[in-house]
Every structure is written in C-alpha cells, then in structure tokens.
Biopython code that builds the backbone (N, CA, C, O; Angstrom):
import numpy as np
from Bio.PDB.StructureBuilder import StructureBuilder

atoms = [
    (1, "MET", "N", (13.376, -10.966, 1.200)),
    (1, "MET", "CA", (12.209, -11.614, 0.357)),
    (1, "MET", "C", (11.138, -10.168, 0.105)),
    (1, "MET", "O", (10.740, -9.193, 0.744)),
    (2, "THR", "N", (10.973, -10.892, -1.518)),
    (2, "THR", "CA", (9.927, -9.249, -1.706)),
    (2, "THR", "C", (8.874, -9.504, -1.132)),
    (2, "THR", "O", (8.562, -10.605, -0.679)),
    (3, "LYS", "N", (8.160, -8.395, -1.095)),
    (3, "LYS", "CA", (6.836, -8.236, -0.235)),
    (3, "LYS", "C", (6.079, -7.982, -1.589)),
    (3, "LYS", "O", (6.366, -7.821, -2.775)),
    (4, "GLN", "N", (5.383, -8.012, -1.093)),
    (4, "GLN", "CA", (3.681, -7.490, -2.573)),
    (4, "GLN", "C", (2.587, -6.879, -2.010)),
    (4, "GLN", "O", (2.013, -7.179, -0.963)),
    (5, "ILE", "N", (2.354, -6.031, -2.758)),
    (5, "ILE", "CA", (2.101, -4.989, -2.027)),
    (5, "ILE", "C", (0.708, -4.471, -3.014)),
    (5, "ILE", "O", (0.989, -4.205, -4.183)),
    (6, "ILE", "N", (-0.447, -4.352, -2.684)),
    (6, "ILE", "CA", (-1.649, -3.822, -3.763)),
    (6, "ILE", "C", (-1.939, -1.846, -3.597)),
    (6, "ILE", "O", (-2.176, -1.228, -2.559)),
    (7, "PHE", "N", (-1.883, -1.617, -4.186)),
    (7, "PHE", "CA", (-2.054, -0.214, -4.575)),
    (7, "PHE", "C", (-3.606, -0.273, -4.841)),
    (7, "PHE", "O", (-3.851, -0.990, -5.811)),
    (8, "ALA", "N", (-4.546, 0.190, -4.347)),
    (8, "ALA", "CA", (-6.062, 0.350, -4.698)),
    (8, "ALA", "C", (-6.155, 1.824, -4.167)),
    (8, "ALA", "O", (-5.789, 2.443, -3.169)),
    (9, "CYS", "N", (-7.176, 2.204, -5.934)),
    (9, "CYS", "CA", (-8.379, 3.562, -5.640)),
    (9, "CYS", "C", (-9.440, 3.400, -6.514)),
    (9, "CYS", "O", (-9.430, 2.417, -7.255)),
    (10, "SER", "N", (-10.474, 4.298, -6.562)),
    (10, "SER", "CA", (-11.672, 3.481, -7.027)),
    (10, "SER", "C", (-11.333, 3.215, -7.960)),
    (10, "SER", "O", (-12.111, 2.363, -8.390)),
    (11, "SER", "N", (-10.213, 3.507, -8.983)),
    (11, "SER", "CA", (-10.417, 3.021, -10.522)),
    (11, "SER", "C", (-9.469, 2.367, -11.127)),
    (11, "SER", "O", (-9.490, 1.806, -12.222)),
    (12, "GLY", "N", (-8.060, 2.536, -9.826)),
    (12, "GLY", "CA", (-6.853, 1.744, -10.024)),
    (12, "GLY", "C", (-5.995, 2.311, -11.054)),
    (12, "GLY", "O", (-5.371, 1.576, -11.819)),
    (13, "ILE", "N", (-5.926, 3.680, -11.119)),
    (13, "ILE", "CA", (-5.582, 4.096, -12.126)),
    (13, "ILE", "C", (-4.859, 5.582, -11.153)),
    (13, "ILE", "O", (-3.910, 5.626, -10.370)),
    (14, "ALA", "N", (-5.937, 6.804, -11.712)),
    (14, "ALA", "CA", (-5.045, 7.959, -10.833)),
    (14, "ALA", "C", (-4.381, 7.857, -9.283)),
    (14, "ALA", "O", (-3.155, 7.746, -9.250)),
    (15, "THR", "N", (-4.951, 7.881, -8.270)),
    (15, "THR", "CA", (-4.394, 8.201, -7.254)),
    (15, "THR", "C", (-3.543, 7.386, -6.916)),
    (15, "THR", "O", (-2.425, 7.614, -6.453)),
    (16, "SER", "N", (-4.158, 6.159, -7.187)),
    (16, "SER", "CA", (-2.401, 4.716, -6.706)),
    (16, "SER", "C", (-1.342, 4.634, -7.682)),
    (16, "SER", "O", (-0.390, 3.854, -7.640)),
    (17, "THR", "N", (-1.598, 5.554, -8.616)),
    (17, "THR", "CA", (-0.135, 5.701, -9.546)),
    (17, "THR", "C", (0.829, 6.164, -8.726)),
    (17, "THR", "O", (1.930, 5.676, -8.469)),
    (18, "VAL", "N", (0.271, 7.238, -8.305)),
    (18, "VAL", "CA", (0.561, 8.418, -7.365)),
    (18, "VAL", "C", (1.243, 7.749, -6.032)),
    (18, "VAL", "O", (2.455, 7.547, -5.956)),
    (19, "VAL", "N", (0.439, 7.474, -5.132)),
    (19, "VAL", "CA", (1.260, 6.724, -4.266)),
    (19, "VAL", "C", (1.994, 5.346, -4.612)),
    (19, "VAL", "O", (3.034, 5.042, -4.028)),
    (20, "ALA", "N", (1.432, 4.546, -5.556)),
    (20, "ALA", "CA", (2.614, 3.654, -6.004)),
    (20, "ALA", "C", (4.229, 4.335, -5.847)),
    (20, "ALA", "O", (4.995, 3.980, -4.950)),
    (21, "GLU", "N", (4.477, 5.070, -6.589)),
    (21, "GLU", "CA", (5.856, 5.911, -7.218)),
    (21, "GLU", "C", (6.204, 5.956, -5.733)),
    (21, "GLU", "O", (6.925, 5.053, -5.307)),
    (22, "LYS", "N", (5.762, 6.934, -4.869)),
    (22, "LYS", "CA", (6.185, 7.409, -3.816)),
    (22, "LYS", "C", (6.928, 6.295, -2.505)),
    (22, "LYS", "O", (7.957, 6.362, -1.833)),
    (23, "VAL", "N", (5.785, 5.304, -2.601)),
    (23, "VAL", "CA", (5.835, 4.355, -1.718)),
    (23, "VAL", "C", (7.248, 2.981, -2.111)),
    (23, "VAL", "O", (8.000, 2.572, -1.226)),
    (24, "GLU", "N", (7.318, 2.463, -3.654)),
    (24, "GLU", "CA", (8.457, 1.798, -4.169)),
    (24, "GLU", "C", (9.471, 2.800, -3.966)),
    (24, "GLU", "O", (10.335, 2.165, -3.361)),
    (25, "GLU", "N", (9.890, 3.962, -4.099)),
    (25, "GLU", "CA", (10.456, 5.138, -3.836)),
    (25, "GLU", "C", (11.122, 4.812, -2.247)),
    (25, "GLU", "O", (12.241, 4.327, -2.074)),
    (26, "TYR", "N", (10.399, 5.101, -1.420)),
    (26, "TYR", "CA", (10.653, 5.240, 0.126)),
    (26, "TYR", "C", (11.266, 3.579, 0.396)),
    (26, "TYR", "O", (12.388, 3.324, 0.833)),
    (27, "CYS", "N", (10.278, 2.632, 0.035)),
    (27, "CYS", "CA", (11.041, 1.846, 0.079)),
    (27, "CYS", "C", (12.062, 0.729, 0.107)),
    (27, "CYS", "O", (12.261, -0.155, 0.940)),
    (28, "ARG", "N", (12.739, 1.062, -1.211)),
    (28, "ARG", "CA", (13.858, 1.001, -1.938)),
    (28, "ARG", "C", (14.885, 1.728, -0.839)),
    (28, "ARG", "O", (15.937, 1.259, -0.405)),
    (29, "GLU", "N", (14.419, 2.703, -0.594)),
    (29, "GLU", "CA", (15.760, 3.798, -0.189)),
    (29, "GLU", "C", (15.273, 2.723, 1.619)),
    (29, "GLU", "O", (16.294, 2.481, 2.262)),
    (30, "LYS", "N", (14.557, 2.434, 1.983)),
    (30, "LYS", "CA", (15.079, 1.736, 3.573)),
    (30, "LYS", "C", (15.318, 0.007, 3.563)),
    (30, "LYS", "O", (15.410, -0.639, 4.607)),
    (31, "GLY", "N", (15.414, -0.727, 1.907)),
    (31, "GLY", "CA", (16.301, -1.848, 1.378)),
    (31, "GLY", "C", (15.006, -2.997, 1.803)),
    (31, "GLY", "O", (15.008, -4.214, 1.990)),
    (32, "VAL", "N", (13.981, -1.982, 1.843)),
    (32, "VAL", "CA", (12.466, -3.169, 1.306)),
    (32, "VAL", "C", (11.944, -3.375, -0.036)),
    (32, "VAL", "O", (11.227, -2.673, -0.749)),
    (33, "ASP", "N", (12.586, -4.730, -0.233)),
    (33, "ASP", "CA", (12.196, -5.509, -2.087)),
    (33, "ASP", "C", (10.610, -5.374, -1.804)),
    (33, "ASP", "O", (10.143, -5.893, -0.790)),
    (34, "VAL", "N", (9.803, -4.683, -2.697)),
    (34, "VAL", "CA", (8.586, -4.884, -3.392)),
    (34, "VAL", "C", (8.301, -4.841, -4.669)),
    (34, "VAL", "O", (8.927, -4.108, -5.435)),
    (35, "ASN", "N", (7.273, -5.658, -5.075)),
    (35, "ASN", "CA", (6.573, -5.827, -6.231)),
    (35, "ASN", "C", (5.081, -5.608, -5.941)),
    (35, "ASN", "O", (4.242, -6.225, -5.285)),
    (36, "ALA", "N", (5.076, -4.057, -6.974)),
    (36, "ALA", "CA", (4.030, -3.557, -6.564)),
    (36, "ALA", "C", (3.439, -4.185, -8.061)),
    (36, "ALA", "O", (3.770, -4.645, -9.154)),
    (37, "ARG", "N", (1.961, -3.706, -6.926)),
    (37, "ARG", "CA", (0.936, -3.754, -8.387)),
    (37, "ARG", "C", (-0.500, -3.029, -8.210)),
    (37, "ARG", "O", (-0.764, -2.916, -7.014)),
    (38, "GLN", "N", (-1.575, -2.468, -9.122)),
    (38, "GLN", "CA", (-2.621, -1.393, -8.871)),
    (38, "GLN", "C", (-3.450, -2.051, -9.256)),
    (38, "GLN", "O", (-3.464, -2.870, -10.174)),
    (39, "GLY", "N", (-4.543, -1.581, -8.253)),
    (39, "GLY", "CA", (-5.969, -2.904, -8.968)),
    (39, "GLY", "C", (-6.856, -1.496, -8.180)),
    (39, "GLY", "O", (-6.432, -0.383, -7.869)),
    (40, "THR", "N", (-8.248, -2.119, -8.034)),
    (40, "THR", "CA", (-9.048, -1.413, -7.470)),
    (40, "THR", "C", (-9.655, -2.093, -6.239)),
    (40, "THR", "O", (-9.619, -3.248, -5.815)),
    (41, "VAL", "N", (-10.387, -0.640, -5.704)),
    (41, "VAL", "CA", (-10.853, -1.192, -4.085)),
    (41, "VAL", "C", (-11.466, -3.084, -4.509)),
    (41, "VAL", "O", (-10.906, -4.093, -4.080)),
    (42, "GLY", "N", (-12.465, -3.067, -5.247)),
    (42, "GLY", "CA", (-12.807, -4.033, -5.810)),
    (42, "GLY", "C", (-12.769, -5.274, -6.054)),
    (42, "GLY", "O", (-13.570, -6.207, -6.113)),
    (43, "GLU", "N", (-11.429, -5.064, -6.217)),
    (43, "GLU", "CA", (-10.137, -6.439, -5.946)),
    (43, "GLU", "C", (-9.746, -6.649, -4.955)),
    (43, "GLU", "O", (-9.033, -7.648, -5.053)),
    (44, "LEU", "N", (-9.775, -6.237, -3.804)),
    (44, "LEU", "CA", (-8.952, -6.862, -2.427)),
    (44, "LEU", "C", (-9.942, -7.889, -2.023)),
    (44, "LEU", "O", (-9.339, -8.617, -1.234)),
    (45, "SER", "N", (-11.018, -8.267, -2.148)),
    (45, "SER", "CA", (-11.147, -9.594, -1.604)),
    (45, "SER", "C", (-10.841, -10.466, -2.122)),
    (45, "SER", "O", (-11.135, -11.467, -1.468)),
    (46, "GLY", "N", (-10.374, -10.678, -3.004)),
    (46, "GLY", "CA", (-10.071, -11.667, -4.020)),
    (46, "GLY", "C", (-9.018, -12.095, -3.663)),
    (46, "GLY", "O", (-8.737, -13.291, -3.593)),
    (47, "LEU", "N", (-7.691, -10.390, -3.160)),
    (47, "LEU", "CA", (-6.550, -10.637, -3.057)),
    (47, "LEU", "C", (-5.985, -11.175, -1.147)),
    (47, "LEU", "O", (-5.011, -11.871, -0.859)),
    (48, "ASP", "N", (-6.830, -10.653, -0.346)),
    (48, "ASP", "CA", (-6.754, -10.737, 0.811)),
    (48, "ASP", "C", (-6.407, -12.109, 1.595)),
    (48, "ASP", "O", (-7.124, -13.110, 1.595)),
    (49, "GLY", "N", (-5.216, -11.967, 2.238)),
    (49, "GLY", "CA", (-4.422, -12.864, 2.490)),
    (49, "GLY", "C", (-3.774, -13.648, 1.674)),
    (49, "GLY", "O", (-3.521, -14.739, 2.186)),
    (50, "VAL", "N", (-3.273, -13.469, 0.217)),
    (50, "VAL", "CA", (-2.644, -13.701, -0.623)),
    (50, "VAL", "C", (-1.443, -12.741, -0.804)),
    (50, "VAL", "O", (-0.408, -13.365, -1.039)),
    (51, "VAL", "N", (-1.285, -11.343, -0.757)),
    (51, "VAL", "CA", (0.236, -9.908, -0.594)),
    (51, "VAL", "C", (0.145, -10.344, 1.134)),
    (51, "VAL", "O", (-0.414, -10.962, 2.040)),
    (52, "ASP", "N", (1.084, -9.542, 0.733)),
    (52, "ASP", "CA", (1.528, -8.708, 2.434)),
    (52, "ASP", "C", (0.963, -7.481, 2.551)),
    (52, "ASP", "O", (1.025, -6.907, 3.638)),
    (53, "LEU", "N", (0.293, -6.856, 1.401)),
    (53, "LEU", "CA", (-0.215, -5.466, 2.428)),
    (53, "LEU", "C", (-1.219, -4.956, 1.138)),
    (53, "LEU", "O", (-1.059, -5.532, 0.062)),
    (54, "PHE", "N", (-2.269, -3.863, 1.239)),
    (54, "PHE", "CA", (-2.795, -3.355, 0.854)),
    (54, "PHE", "C", (-3.083, -1.839, 1.438)),
    (54, "PHE", "O", (-3.763, -1.559, 2.426)),
    (55, "VAL", "N", (-2.309, -0.846, 0.468)),
    (55, "VAL", "CA", (-2.368, 0.594, 0.473)),
    (55, "VAL", "C", (-3.008, 1.418, -0.635)),
    (55, "VAL", "O", (-2.692, 1.669, -1.798)),
    (56, "VAL", "N", (-3.840, 1.685, 0.015)),
    (56, "VAL", "CA", (-5.553, 2.377, -0.421)),
    (56, "VAL", "C", (-5.971, 3.597, -0.320)),
    (56, "VAL", "O", (-5.881, 4.175, 0.763)),
    (57, "THR", "N", (-6.650, 4.386, -1.726)),
    (57, "THR", "CA", (-6.391, 5.733, -0.875)),
    (57, "THR", "C", (-7.949, 6.362, -1.212)),
    (57, "THR", "O", (-8.280, 7.383, -1.815)),
    (58, "SER", "N", (-8.859, 5.149, -0.464)),
    (58, "SER", "CA", (-10.003, 5.406, -0.482)),
    (58, "SER", "C", (-10.620, 4.782, 0.718)),
    (58, "SER", "O", (-9.684, 4.332, 1.379)),
    (59, "ASP", "N", (-11.692, 4.551, 1.286)),
    (59, "ASP", "CA", (-12.132, 4.027, 2.967)),
    (59, "ASP", "C", (-12.452, 2.380, 2.164)),
    (59, "ASP", "O", (-13.057, 2.533, 1.103)),
    (60, "VAL", "N", (-12.247, 1.382, 2.394)),
    (60, "VAL", "CA", (-12.574, 0.016, 1.844)),
    (60, "VAL", "C", (-12.962, -0.596, 3.291)),
    (60, "VAL", "O", (-13.190, -1.803, 3.204)),
    (61, "GLY", "N", (-13.088, -0.109, 4.515)),
    (61, "GLY", "CA", (-13.864, -0.818, 5.500)),
    (61, "GLY", "C", (-12.555, -1.877, 6.153)),
    (61, "GLY", "O", (-11.331, -1.812, 6.030)),
    (62, "SER", "N", (-13.400, -2.783, 6.836)),
    (62, "SER", "CA", (-12.078, -3.384, 8.105)),
    (62, "SER", "C", (-12.555, -5.043, 7.569)),
    (62, "SER", "O", (-13.450, -5.082, 6.724)),
    (63, "GLY", "N", (-12.112, -6.041, 7.934)),
    (63, "GLY", "CA", (-12.358, -7.058, 7.440)),
    (63, "GLY", "C", (-11.782, -8.373, 7.125)),
    (63, "GLY", "O", (-12.182, -9.536, 7.182)),
    (64, "TYR", "N", (-10.311, -7.559, 6.644)),
    (64, "TYR", "CA", (-9.797, -8.047, 6.079)),
    (64, "TYR", "C", (-8.309, -8.751, 6.776)),
    (64, "TYR", "O", (-7.866, -7.979, 7.626)),
    (65, "ASN", "N", (-7.511, -9.924, 6.632)),
    (65, "ASN", "CA", (-6.133, -10.972, 6.839)),
    (65, "ASN", "C", (-5.486, -10.083, 6.228)),
    (65, "ASN", "O", (-4.309, -10.431, 6.318)),
    (66, "THR", "N", (-5.563, -8.935, 5.533)),
    (66, "THR", "CA", (-4.120, -8.345, 5.133)),
    (66, "THR", "C", (-3.948, -7.538, 5.297)),
    (66, "THR", "O", (-4.766, -6.737, 4.845)),
    (67, "PRO", "N", (-2.955, -7.066, 5.948)),
    (67, "PRO", "CA", (-2.981, -5.169, 6.661)),
    (67, "PRO", "C", (-3.450, -4.483, 5.466)),
    (67, "PRO", "O", (-3.327, -4.752, 4.271)),
    (68, "VAL", "N", (-4.218, -3.195, 6.308)),
    (68, "VAL", "CA", (-4.603, -2.089, 5.303)),
    (68, "VAL", "C", (-3.705, -0.573, 5.756)),
    (68, "VAL", "O", (-3.406, -0.229, 6.899)),
    (69, "VAL", "N", (-3.428, 0.114, 4.538)),
    (69, "VAL", "CA", (-2.774, 1.199, 5.031)),
    (69, "VAL", "C", (-3.493, 2.209, 4.164)),
    (69, "VAL", "O", (-3.607, 2.280, 2.940)),
    (70, "ASN", "N", (-3.940, 2.961, 5.136)),
    (70, "ASN", "CA", (-4.752, 4.172, 4.412)),
    (70, "ASN", "C", (-3.683, 5.763, 3.541)),
    (70, "ASN", "O", (-3.508, 6.897, 3.987)),
    (71, "ALA", "N", (-3.293, 5.261, 2.498)),
    (71, "ALA", "CA", (-2.339, 5.812, 1.994)),
    (71, "ALA", "C", (-2.716, 7.977, 1.618)),
    (71, "ALA", "O", (-1.856, 8.750, 1.198)),
    (72, "LEU", "N", (-3.786, 8.255, 1.864)),
    (72, "LEU", "CA", (-4.190, 9.148, 1.708)),
    (72, "LEU", "C", (-3.370, 10.302, 1.665)),
    (72, "LEU", "O", (-3.146, 10.782, 0.554)),
    (73, "PRO", "N", (-2.795, 10.927, 2.844)),
    (73, "PRO", "CA", (-1.769, 11.246, 3.469)),
    (73, "PRO", "C", (-0.459, 11.432, 2.568)),
    (73, "PRO", "O", (0.445, 12.232, 2.811)),
    (74, "ILE", "N", (-0.512, 10.641, 1.597)),
    (74, "ILE", "CA", (0.960, 10.600, 1.010)),
    (74, "ILE", "C", (0.242, 11.356, -0.284)),
    (74, "ILE", "O", (0.972, 11.928, -1.093)),
    (75, "LEU", "N", (-0.783, 11.352, -0.414)),
    (75, "LEU", "CA", (-1.586, 12.324, -1.632)),
    (75, "LEU", "C", (-1.792, 13.936, -1.023)),
    (75, "LEU", "O", (-1.836, 14.755, -1.942)),
    (76, "THR", "N", (-1.931, 14.555, 0.406)),
    (76, "THR", "CA", (-2.167, 15.989, 0.696)),
    (76, "THR", "C", (-0.631, 15.807, 1.043)),
    (76, "THR", "O", (-0.250, 16.393, 0.030)),
    (77, "GLY", "N", (0.291, 15.535, 1.536)),
    (77, "GLY", "CA", (1.494, 15.994, 2.039)),
    (77, "GLY", "C", (1.574, 16.020, 3.478)),
    (77, "GLY", "O", (2.593, 16.282, 4.116)),
    (78, "ILE", "N", (-0.147, 15.585, 4.202)),
    (78, "ILE", "CA", (-0.203, 15.797, 5.676)),
    (78, "ILE", "C", (0.434, 14.485, 6.509)),
    (78, "ILE", "O", (-0.129, 13.494, 6.973)),
    (79, "GLY", "N", (1.363, 14.756, 6.504)),
    (79, "GLY", "CA", (1.477, 13.140, 7.223)),
    (79, "GLY", "C", (2.474, 11.827, 6.252)),
    (79, "GLY", "O", (2.515, 10.612, 6.445)),
    (80, "GLU", "N", (2.830, 12.252, 5.726)),
    (80, "GLU", "CA", (2.937, 11.099, 4.776)),
    (80, "GLU", "C", (4.446, 10.580, 5.038)),
    (80, "GLU", "O", (4.582, 9.400, 4.715)),
    (81, "GLU", "N", (5.563, 11.173, 5.531)),
    (81, "GLU", "CA", (6.382, 10.496, 6.295)),
    (81, "GLU", "C", (5.724, 9.561, 7.394)),
    (81, "GLU", "O", (6.063, 8.388, 7.236)),
    (82, "GLU", "N", (5.159, 9.701, 8.105)),
    (82, "GLU", "CA", (4.347, 8.523, 9.127)),
    (82, "GLU", "C", (3.761, 7.603, 8.487)),
    (82, "GLU", "O", (3.840, 6.486, 8.999)),
    (83, "VAL", "N", (3.017, 7.725, 7.233)),
    (83, "VAL", "CA", (2.098, 6.453, 6.455)),
    (83, "VAL", "C", (3.648, 5.879, 6.071)),
    (83, "VAL", "O", (3.913, 4.776, 6.550)),
    (84, "LEU", "N", (4.403, 6.350, 5.477)),
    (84, "LEU", "CA", (6.074, 5.816, 4.639)),
    (84, "LEU", "C", (6.297, 4.555, 5.279)),
    (84, "LEU", "O", (6.326, 3.384, 4.900)),
    (85, "GLU", "N", (6.538, 5.527, 7.039)),
    (85, "GLU", "CA", (7.332, 4.912, 7.913)),
    (85, "GLU", "C", (6.415, 3.280, 8.131)),
    (85, "GLU", "O", (6.928, 2.162, 8.112)),
    (86, "GLN", "N", (5.119, 3.583, 8.307)),
    (86, "GLN", "CA", (4.392, 2.713, 9.186)),
    (86, "GLN", "C", (4.095, 1.640, 8.049)),
    (86, "GLN", "O", (4.226, 0.469, 8.407)),
    (87, "ILE", "N", (3.677, 1.891, 6.601)),
    (87, "ILE", "CA", (4.247, 0.853, 5.438)),
    (87, "ILE", "C", (5.674, -0.146, 5.835)),
    (87, "ILE", "O", (5.561, -1.368, 5.934)),
    (88, "VAL", "N", (6.948, 0.540, 6.032)),
    (88, "VAL", "CA", (8.349, 0.214, 6.021)),
    (88, "VAL", "C", (7.994, -0.945, 7.443)),
    (88, "VAL", "O", (8.511, -2.048, 7.621)),
    (89, "ALA", "N", (7.140, -0.374, 8.158)),
    (89, "ALA", "CA", (7.075, -1.334, 9.737)),
    (89, "ALA", "C", (6.340, -2.577, 9.385)),
    (89, "ALA", "O", (6.535, -3.675, 9.906)),
    (90, "ILE", "N", (5.714, -2.379, 8.711)),
    (90, "ILE", "CA", (4.109, -3.624, 8.239)),
    (90, "ILE", "C", (5.867, -4.813, 7.411)),
    (90, "ILE", "O", (6.330, -5.873, 7.833)),
    (91, "LEU", "N", (6.124, -4.311, 6.712)),
    (91, "LEU", "CA", (6.556, -5.052, 5.711)),
    (91, "LEU", "C", (7.426, -5.942, 6.453)),
    (91, "LEU", "O", (7.491, -7.171, 6.456)),
    (92, "ARG", "N", (8.167, -4.942, 7.164)),
    (92, "ARG", "CA", (9.351, -5.901, 8.161)),
    (92, "ARG", "C", (9.084, -6.902, 9.263)),
    (92, "ARG", "O", (9.804, -7.783, 9.733)),
    (93, "ASP", "N", (7.659, -6.464, 9.588)),
    (93, "ASP", "CA", (7.205, -6.954, 10.809)),
    (93, "ASP", "C", (6.612, -8.871, 9.919)),
    (93, "ASP", "O", (6.489, -9.888, 10.601)),
    (94, "SER", "N", (6.397, -8.825, 8.549)),
    (94, "SER", "CA", (5.686, -9.471, 8.078)),
    (94, "SER", "C", (6.492, -10.448, 8.030)),
    (94, "SER", "O", (5.971, -11.481, 8.451)),
    (95, "GLU", "N", (8.414, -10.655, 7.417)),
    (95, "GLU", "CA", (9.073, -11.263, 7.302)),
    (95, "GLU", "C", (9.346, -12.458, 8.197)),
    (95, "GLU", "O", (10.276, -13.222, 7.940)),
]
sb = StructureBuilder()
sb.init_structure("model")
sb.init_model(0)
sb.init_chain("A")
sb.init_seg("    ")
for serial, (resi, resn, name, xyz) in enumerate(atoms, 1):
    if name == "N":
        sb.init_residue(resn, " ", resi, " ")
    sb.init_atom(name, np.array(xyz, "f"), 0.0, 1.0, " ", f" {name:<3s}", serial, name[0])
structure = sb.get_structure()
C-alpha cells in the first residue's frame, strides 16, 4: 500500500526538497512505497488526518492527528539515520 507523505517547510521549496529526496530513497531501500508531495507548513491543517505522515523542517507545534516528524537532522546530518528509521517505522505501523 502506498503511503502518503507531505514534506513541509516554510516556503514549500528549498529544505523540503532535500529532505524529500533522501526520505524517498531511504523508503525505497526499505521496501516502503511512498507518494511524496511538498507543501508549506500553512497547508498542514487542511491535510491533517488525510495523509499518513507530515515530515517538516520547521516547528509546526502539536495537535495534529497525522504523525509529525521533524526532519532537521536530515539536513544537518546529525541524527539522520535515526530520523529515517523513525519515518519508516511510522509508515509501517500505519499499515
């Protein structure tokens, strides 16, 4: 089953693009089929509960029904593997 991920940053372009590429590649390697879309943090409330995961590069607060993962470690490289593993675990748990 294809999992729906929204990658969001403040502009919906720069950092979310880098993160999306790394996450999509990692998910493929782990056998998790994903459909990724980029957006802005402001779009998340309208997609809450509709997609499987939000992957963000800025603080979005709490209160979402959809799981949220802060992907800043993917940009810095510090803790990247742990975040990628967390993303795959969340997607597998939602099956």
